[in-house]
Backbone as CSV, one residue per row, in Angstrom:
resi,resn,N_x,N_y,N_z,CA_x,CA_y,CA_z,C_x,C_y,C_z
1,LEU,110.876,87.526,112.579,110.550,88.919,112.369,111.340,89.843,113.295
2,PRO,111.538,89.495,114.562,112.360,90.370,115.393,113.789,90.524,114.857
3,ARG,114.349,89.481,114.288,115.710,89.583,113.723,115.736,90.471,112.482
4,ILE,114.710,90.368,111.663,114.622,91.251,110.493,114.516,92.690,110.964
5,HIS,113.683,92.923,111.966,113.513,94.277,112.510,114.846,94.821,113.023
6,ALA,115.580,94.001,113.759,116.862,94.434,114.319,117.899,94.695,113.226
7,ALA,117.818,93.967,112.120,118.812,94.114,111.046,118.563,95.329,110.162
8,LEU,117.340,95.831,110.158,117.007,96.961,109.286,117.176,98.288,110.010
9,ARG,117.578,99.269,109.255,117.598,100.638,109.781,116.161,101.150,109.837
10,PRO,115.914,102.196,110.624,114.571,102.786,110.614,114.177,103.146,109.180
11,ARG,112.948,102.856,108.840,112.368,103.051,107.495,112.923,102.052,106.486
12,GLY,113.750,101.098,106.935,114.223,100.047,106.046,113.059,99.168,105.613
13,ALA,113.177,98.575,104.453,112.064,97.813,103.890,112.425,96.347,103.721
14,PHE,111.394,95.503,103.752,111.581,94.110,103.388,110.333,93.604,102.673
15,VAL,110.557,92.626,101.798,109.488,92.037,101.002,109.206,90.652,101.548
16,MET,107.941,90.302,101.576,107.525,89.013,102.085,106.504,88.398,101.137
17,GLN,106.600,87.105,100.934,105.602,86.366,100.170,105.089,85.240,101.046
18,GLU,103.804,84.963,100.956,103.240,83.893,101.761,102.144,83.186,100.984
19,SER,101.681,82.111,101.534,100.610,81.332,100.932,99.290,81.771,101.553
20,THR,98.467,82.441,100.786,97.221,83.001,101.291,96.167,81.922,101.496
21,VAL,95.517,81.974,102.629,94.385,81.093,102.907,93.228,81.951,103.413
22,LEU,92.018,81.452,103.258,90.853,82.205,103.727,90.555,81.958,105.202
23,GLU,90.948,80.783,105.708,90.777,80.467,107.125,92.122,80.051,107.697
24,GLU,92.456,80.605,108.852,93.734,80.270,109.481,93.792,78.800,109.864
25,THR,95.012,78.267,109.773,95.276,76.910,110.230,96.406,76.988,111.251
26,ARG,96.886,75.843,111.689,98.019,75.843,112.625,99.275,76.409,111.987
27,THR,99.405,76.271,110.669,100.649,76.654,109.996,100.500,77.807,109.009
28,GLN,99.286,78.256,108.735,99.087,79.338,107.780,98.152,80.392,108.344
29,LEU,98.424,81.639,107.956,97.584,82.750,108.378,96.803,83.292,107.194
30,THR,95.753,84.030,107.493,95.023,84.750,106.456,95.827,85.989,106.064
31,HIS,95.380,86.654,105.019,96.016,87.917,104.598,96.088,88.880,105.786
32,ASP,94.953,89.112,106.436,94.925,90.024,107.584,95.760,89.499,108.749
33,GLY,95.799,88.194,108.913,96.611,87.610,109.972,98.090,87.899,109.786
34,TRP,98.578,87.772,108.535,99.989,88.080,108.252,100.284,89.550,108.504
35,VAL,99.411,90.417,108.002,99.638,91.857,108.171,99.670,92.206,109.653
36,THR,98.730,91.680,110.415,98.679,91.953,111.855,99.942,91.466,112.555
37,LEU,100.372,90.256,112.246,101.569,89.695,112.873,102.794,90.564,112.598
38,VAL,102.993,90.935,111.357,104.178,91.727,110.998,104.095,93.124,111.597
39,GLU,102.922,93.736,111.593,102.779,95.067,112.183,103.047,95.035,113.686
40,ARG,102.681,93.976,114.363,102.950,93.852,115.808,104.446,93.752,116.103
41,CYS,105.222,93.402,115.092,106.680,93.294,115.250,107.396,94.587,114.863
42,GLY,106.663,95.670,114.678,107.286,96.968,114.455,107.414,97.393,113.004
43,PHE,106.554,96.891,112.139,106.576,97.246,110.724,105.247,97.857,110.314
44,SER,105.254,98.585,109.207,104.009,99.080,108.631,103.918,98.598,107.193
45,LEU,102.719,98.281,106.778,102.473,97.791,105.425,102.543,98.949,104.447
46,VAL,103.340,98.791,103.381,103.465,99.820,102.345,102.582,99.469,101.156
47,SER,102.699,98.238,100.655,101.884,97.834,99.513,101.833,96.317,99.408
48,THR,100.895,95.852,98.599,100.763,94.435,98.284,100.650,94.288,96.772
49,TRP,100.979,93.100,96.265,100.845,92.814,94.838,100.809,91.306,94.635
50,HIS,100.730,90.871,93.452,100.636,89.472,93.026,99.307,88.883,93.467
51,PRO,98.264,89.190,92.696,96.938,88.703,93.055,96.863,87.182,93.106
52,ASN,96.189,86.689,94.102,95.886,85.272,94.218,94.448,85.119,93.739
53,PRO,94.242,84.696,92.479,92.889,84.664,91.926,91.941,83.725,92.669
54,GLU,92.484,82.708,93.302,91.639,81.770,94.039,90.932,82.450,95.210
55,HIS,91.627,83.409,95.846,91.076,84.062,97.031,90.779,85.544,96.829
56,GLY,91.209,86.122,95.708,90.924,87.531,95.431,91.710,88.512,96.272
57,ILE,92.857,88.092,96.805,93.712,89.005,97.571,95.156,88.817,97.140
58,ASP,95.988,89.788,97.443,97.408,89.722,97.084,98.180,88.881,98.099
59,ASP,99.260,88.244,97.624,100.057,87.435,98.551,101.544,87.790,98.547
60,ASN,101.876,88.995,98.108,103.224,89.559,98.263,103.074,90.904,98.969
61,TYR,103.999,91.190,99.870,103.875,92.367,100.734,105.184,93.135,100.789
62,LEU,105.075,94.446,100.890,106.223,95.306,101.171,105.941,96.005,102.499
63,PHE,106.851,95.795,103.448,106.742,96.422,104.773,107.940,97.327,105.013
64,ARG,107.756,98.339,105.865,108.842,99.199,106.328,108.948,99.105,107.839
65,ARG,110.193,99.189,108.298,110.405,99.247,109.746,109.944,100.614,110.226
66,VAL,109.189,100.612,111.302,108.684,101.866,111.878,109.764,102.524,112.689
Protein backbone atom coordinates (compact mmCIF):
# COMPACT_ATOMS: atom_id res chain seq x y z
CA LEU A 1 0.00 0.00 0.00
CA PRO A 2 2.78 2.53 0.66
CA ARG A 3 4.13 1.91 -2.86
CA ILE A 4 0.70 2.40 -4.39
CA HIS A 5 0.35 5.62 -2.41
CA ALA A 6 3.74 6.86 -3.61
CA ALA A 7 2.94 5.99 -7.24
CA LEU A 8 -0.36 7.88 -7.33
CA ARG A 9 -0.82 11.59 -7.66
CA PRO A 10 -2.96 13.32 -5.04
CA ARG A 11 -6.61 12.32 -5.60
CA GLY A 12 -5.39 9.40 -7.74
CA ALA A 13 -7.56 6.32 -7.50
CA PHE A 14 -7.03 2.60 -7.25
CA VAL A 15 -9.36 -0.39 -7.23
CA MET A 16 -8.97 -3.29 -4.86
CA GLN A 17 -10.69 -6.66 -4.60
CA GLU A 18 -10.40 -8.97 -1.64
CA SER A 19 -11.88 -12.08 -0.13
CA THR A 20 -14.43 -11.00 2.47
CA VAL A 21 -14.62 -12.85 5.76
CA LEU A 22 -16.78 -12.19 8.81
CA GLU A 23 -13.98 -12.91 11.31
CA GLU A 24 -10.36 -11.92 10.79
CA THR A 25 -7.75 -14.62 10.41
CA ARG A 26 -3.97 -14.48 10.13
CA THR A 27 -4.25 -13.98 6.37
CA GLN A 28 -7.64 -12.33 5.80
CA LEU A 29 -9.34 -9.21 7.08
CA THR A 30 -12.98 -8.30 7.48
CA HIS A 31 -14.59 -5.65 5.28
CA ASP A 32 -13.98 -3.02 7.98
CA GLY A 33 -10.47 -4.35 8.55
CA TRP A 34 -9.53 -3.79 4.89
CA VAL A 35 -11.04 -0.30 4.84
CA THR A 36 -9.22 0.64 8.05
CA LEU A 37 -5.89 -0.70 6.81
CA VAL A 38 -6.07 1.15 3.49
CA GLU A 39 -7.27 4.39 5.10
CA ARG A 40 -4.33 4.28 7.54
CA CYS A 41 -2.04 4.25 4.49
CA GLY A 42 -3.35 7.61 3.26
CA PHE A 43 -6.43 6.71 1.20
CA SER A 44 -10.14 7.41 1.51
CA LEU A 45 -12.90 5.04 0.51
CA VAL A 46 -14.97 6.28 -2.46
CA SER A 47 -17.29 3.34 -3.12
CA THR A 48 -17.77 -0.41 -2.92
CA TRP A 49 -19.52 -2.88 -5.24
CA HIS A 50 -19.80 -6.58 -6.10
CA PRO A 51 -22.00 -7.95 -3.35
CA ASN A 52 -20.81 -11.05 -1.56
CA PRO A 53 -24.16 -12.79 -0.92
CA GLU A 54 -22.64 -15.15 1.63
CA HIS A 55 -21.73 -12.26 3.93
CA GLY A 56 -24.03 -9.45 2.72
CA ILE A 57 -21.20 -6.98 2.06
CA ASP A 58 -19.30 -5.78 -1.00
CA ASP A 59 -15.81 -7.07 -1.76
CA ASN A 60 -14.58 -4.59 -4.40
CA TYR A 61 -13.39 -1.14 -3.36
CA LEU A 62 -12.47 2.17 -4.96
CA PHE A 63 -10.06 4.31 -2.94
CA ARG A 64 -8.51 7.74 -3.58
CA ARG A 65 -5.18 9.00 -2.38
CA VAL A 66 -5.73 11.77 0.16
